[in-house]
C-alpha positions, 0 to 999 in steps of 0.5 A: 914642377912637371907640366903637361903640354897636351894629352890625347888618345893613343891612336895605336890603341884606338879612341874612346873613353877607355883608351890609354892616354899619352902625354907630351910634357917637359920635365925638370930634373929631380935629385940628380944630374941637373947639368950636362955638358954640350958633349954629353947632350950630343951623345944622348941625342945621337941615334947612330951607332955608338950614340946613347939615344936608343938606350936612353929612350928604352930605359926612360920608356920603361920607367914611365911604364911603371906598373904595367903588366907586360913583360914583352919588351918588343910589345912595350916598344911597339905600343909606344913607337911614337914615344921620343925624348928630347933634351932642352939646354937652358941657362938654369940647367936642363929639362927633358921633352917627352913626346907621346909618353904613357899617361900612367906616369902622370897625375892631373897633368903632373908627373909622379914625383917618384917616377921623375926621380927614377927618370933622372937616375936613368940619365945619370947612370947612362952618362956616367957609365959611358963617359967615366967607365967605358970611355975614360980609360980608367978601367980595364974591364978585362981585369977582375979588380977593375971590374969590381972597382967599376961596380963600386964607382957606379954605385957610389955615383948613384949615392947608394954607398952611404955612411954611417952604414949598418949591415941591414940591407936584405936583397930579395930575388924572385920572379916577375911571373909568379902566382897571386899567393906567391906575390902576397907571401913576398909582401908578408916577408917584406913586412917582417923584414921592415918591422925588424929595421931591414931595408930592401934591395931587389931587381926593381921589377914587378912580382917578387921584386915589388912585393917585399918592398911593398911589405917593408914600407908598412913595416917601416911605417909601423916602426916610424922608420923614416928614410927606408931604402927600397933599392932597385938594380937593373940593366938595359937589356931587361929593363923594358921587360921588367919596368921599375916598380913605383916603390923603388926610391933608389934606382941604379942601371948597371951596364950588363947582367954580370955587373948587376949581379955583382952589385947585389952581392957587394951591396947587400948583406944577405939574400932572400930568394922567392919563387921565380923562373930562369932568371931566379935560377941564374941568380941562385947559381951565381951566388952559390958559385961565388960562395963556393970559392975557397976564399969565401968559405968563412965569409958569412952571407945568409941565403934563404929560399922561401915561399908559401906552402904551395911553392914547396915543390918548386924549392924541392926542384931547385934543391934537388937540381943543386944537389945533383949538379953542385953537390952538398957543399952548395946545399950547406950555403942556404936554408929553405923555409916554407910558409913562415915569414916571421922565421925568414925575417928572424933568420935573416936578422941573425945572419946579418948580425953575424955579417956585422960582427965579421966585418967589425972584427976584420975592419971591413966596410959595411957599405961594400963587400970588398972581401968577397972573391969573385973570379972573372968567369962570373964577371965577364959579360956573356953574350947569348948567341947560337954559337956561344950557347952551343959551346957551353960545356955541361958535364959532371966531370967539370970542377964544381966551380966551373960547372956553376959558371957554365950553368949560370950562363945557360940560364942567362942565355935563356933569360936573354932569349925570353926578354931581350929584343935583339936576342928574340929577333935572332931566335926568330930568324935562326931558331931556338938555342941548342943546349948540349951536355952529358946525358945526366946533366941534360936530363936534370936541366930539361926536367927543371926547365919543363917544370918552369914552363908547366908552372907558367914561370917563364912569362906573364902571358904563360899560355903563349910562351914558346921556348927559346931553347932546345935541350940536346942529350 
């Protein structure tokens, strides 16, 4: 088991009985990747360009900070600037040496078991993605089919593709900066999903990502369902700002945002969307853009937007934005249910029954949605820079599919400007991103983004939020 070597007050926070404690510890693997080659160890120790230490340290620190109320990645990294990770090779395998780790990950000198499992999931995914996906030469990541194949291999390596399988995995999207009423509502919906035997997959962070999992655990317990799945899917750029919540029992770190989004729709059988901000809107635009592809017209994929009564205006704004940009064909792909957790669960259960029947009829796998067509415009990583954001075309003359792609990139860039350390630094140096487009589209976009800011949906510290973008008409 994990052993604590020593504990002392965090000097950066001062001393005293109420100071946060930090811990030095050596940790044995839990559940995955007990053995590394010397080459893999050298890669993980390498702090230079091309080395894996920086990403390993950031992701492990995020896991150890689980339960924190900070969504500022730079603040987390600065708060724990003395934190370091070492890898100890032993004849029996390996263990990690953690220096100045957050004490919240420990109880009476021992690391919480769930956190230990997530910690080694980080190690597993970083090593596998680097060596088997990027460096092996097996995957041409400019090819749509190869990108999907890479997503499949990462999920399979993480043991998320289980057989025998059933169509019972409900993906839940929503923001981390939500109100208490909205958070409590996500728990109620998760509870109703759990009572009906559904498992839950989220972005793994706090807020609307934690609430459904928390509710589902109670629903599963009441139904005596053992082995409930609470899957968290994240990526290195956002993990420090959205630390995995403690309920996640299966974590996977995808290489980038686009592969993360594809993992959701390939792995899940239906999606429930709770209130959120720009990240949630990005997800909505992504799934609608995928479902609008002609090849996906007849593929059942339940999509429900829901929240408590005081969130009705939020979903009205989203619905009006979708109608004005993507049109009625997009609106037909989802339902909006307000303040009725039981009805949400019933609708999702009915939708999953249709998914099950469709896949059975066509001989499709239940554990991975191969049939869904995702064009490479939705698959290739979008790097948010001042040049790339200015270059995005947004006007009503674009085909609906292309407009969905470009709007998704706009919101992805704003997410990056809100949470990614490197993007935040560039914005501080060069100023906010400029978003350009037709007068009509910019008016719609500005109205929606302004509502998110006014409602405090951009960051947890809503009073101090300064927009990372400017909408130009």
